[in-house]
N, C-alpha and C positions, 0 to 999 in steps of 0.2 A: 477499597477503592471508590475514590471519591466520586459521582456522579453529576452530570455538566442538564445532561436532559437525555429526556427518551423520545423515541421515536417509532415509529415504523419501516420495519425492512419495505414495506410498498415504496412508500414516501422517500424514502434514501434510492434507491436503483429508479427511480424520475429523476433523480439530480443524476445520475450513472447516465445514464440514457446519453446528455452526450458524451462523455467518453467515449461510451461504447460505440456512439456511429462514428466517429471518429476513426474510431482504429480499424472499422469496418472497410472505410475509404481504404487502406492498408490494402485489400485487397483486390485494388482496381491493378495494378504496378505491383510485380512481382520483387520489381529491384526498388526499394522506399524509396532508396538515395537520388532517384530523378525527382521524386517528388517535387521537390524545393533548392535554390542554388546554393551554394556552399556560404555566399552573402547574406541568403535568407536565413538560415541556417543562425550565425554569428546574431542577424537578426534577435530572433526569435530570443536566439542566447540572452543578448542585452535586457527582453524585457521582464524577461525571469530571474535573470540573474541576481545570488544574495538568501541574504536569512530570511526564508517567511514561518511562522505563528497561525498556529490553527487547532482542531483538532483531528486527532481520531477517531473513527468513525466507525463499531465496528457491532455484529452482530451478538447476542447472549442468549441464540441458541446455535446450533446446528443438525439437521439442513434444514437451508434458505426455505420457507414460505413465505407470503404475503400476509401474513401476521410474528411476523418475527421482530423481537426489539430488537430496538442499539442502541448503546451508551458512547460516552465518548470520551476524551483525558486532552490533557494536554499536548500538544506540539511541536516543534519547529524542525525546521528541515532547509536546508543550504541547496542551492542551487549551484555548486560552484566550476565547471563547464557544461560547455558544450554538450560534456556524454555525462556526466554524474551530477545526479541529487544522492544525498547524504544525509536520511532520517534519523535523527537525535536522539540518542534517549530512550529508545519504542519500548514502552512496558509490555513484559512477558506477562499481564495482571490480562491485559487484551486476547491473550486465547483460553486462558481458562473458560470462559462457557460453553466453547464448543468443545471441549475434546472432554468424553466422558472418560477412559484410564484416574481416578479421583489420587491415584500415583505421581499419575503425571501431571498433573490438579495443581497438586501439594505443592511438589516441585517449582513449578511455571511462579506459586503466588511467593515462590522464595526468593526470584529468580532478578536483579538486581539489571535493568532497561541498559540495554546495548544501542550503539548505535546501528547503521544497516544503511552498506553502500547499494548507490541503484546505477545500474548501464542505462542508457537512456539516449537519443534522437531523435528528435525531430525531425518534422517532415510536415509539419503546415505553419505558417507565418500568420494566419486571419481565418481563427483564433491562432492562436502560439498551441503547438500539440502537439505530444512527442509519447514513445512508446516508451517502457518500462522494464526491463530485463534486475528486478535486485537480487544479491545475490544471496546466500544462508546467511541468517541471522540464528547469533549463535548466543547460547547464553553457562554459564559455571556454575552452580548451584554443591556446596558440599553441605552434608547432612552425612549425621556418624560416624564425622572421620573418611567419609567418601566421600565422593567428587563426581559429580555425573553434568555432564557434558546434553544439553535441550537445544539441538535443530530445527527449527524452524524455514522448511525449503519453500521455494515460491512458483508460480509456476511464468510462463513466459511466451512470450510469443503465442499469445493466446489473447480472442476481444477483452477487450475490456482493461486488461494492463495497459495503464496508459494518462494520461495527463492532458488538463487544459488550461491555459489562461483565459479568459473573458478581459480585455482591454477595457473594455464601455463599461462592466459592470466592478473592474477589479477584484474577481472569485479564481483562484485556484484549486484546479481541483486535481487528485491523483490519486489511484487506483490501485490497491495492491493486491493479488490474484493468489492466497496463498495456497499452499497444495498438498500439506505434509506436516508432522511434527517427531521426532526421531530422539530417542533416547541412548546414551554408548554406542547409536546405531544400530538401532533397535525402530522400527517402524511403529510407534502409540500409538495415531489417529493420520488418518486416510481422506484429505477431502477432494471427493472426484469430483464432486460438479465447481468444489470453485468456492473458501471462505473469503467472503470481499472486505477490504479496509480500507477504508478512505481519508487520505489528506485534505480539509478543507478547510481553506482559508479566504472571506470576506473580512476586506478593506473596509471604511466608510466613506 
């Protein structure tokens, strides 16, 4: 696994606080669709529409603490509509450090990257912000004549499962909250307090 940079989980959390605070605003209104108009949703979408490239930042251990280190891998994603964000070729290696089961670790190391579709919903225009609902991320690995299906499940409708784009700073941040890993339908890892991964793009 090629490493690009390391930092502490505490410093990553500071970056993530913006997404957390924006998501917290949702609690002010049970009907989130009333926060901005349809026209404003389209304007927000046009601001971030298209292809993006950056880093997938992930923790190097779990549970997360203030001293947890992070690593990153190159990643790209597309905002394809006002309701869909597609993360391309998500590397299974990003989940390896947080899984305790060695057999599952080995399967994840051998898995080929797969796309992850996320449903999104814009709720703020300044800054542009949206909630995220990732689908199940599925990998298939064949070993010793047997094919195993690995599924990574994500939390949604939770604080922190969100994205934000700061126009002035040209910074795009989106956060995924991992919930569990299943192998052939059996639960192999559970992240009760959330496994936080971030998409980070910083344009010059």
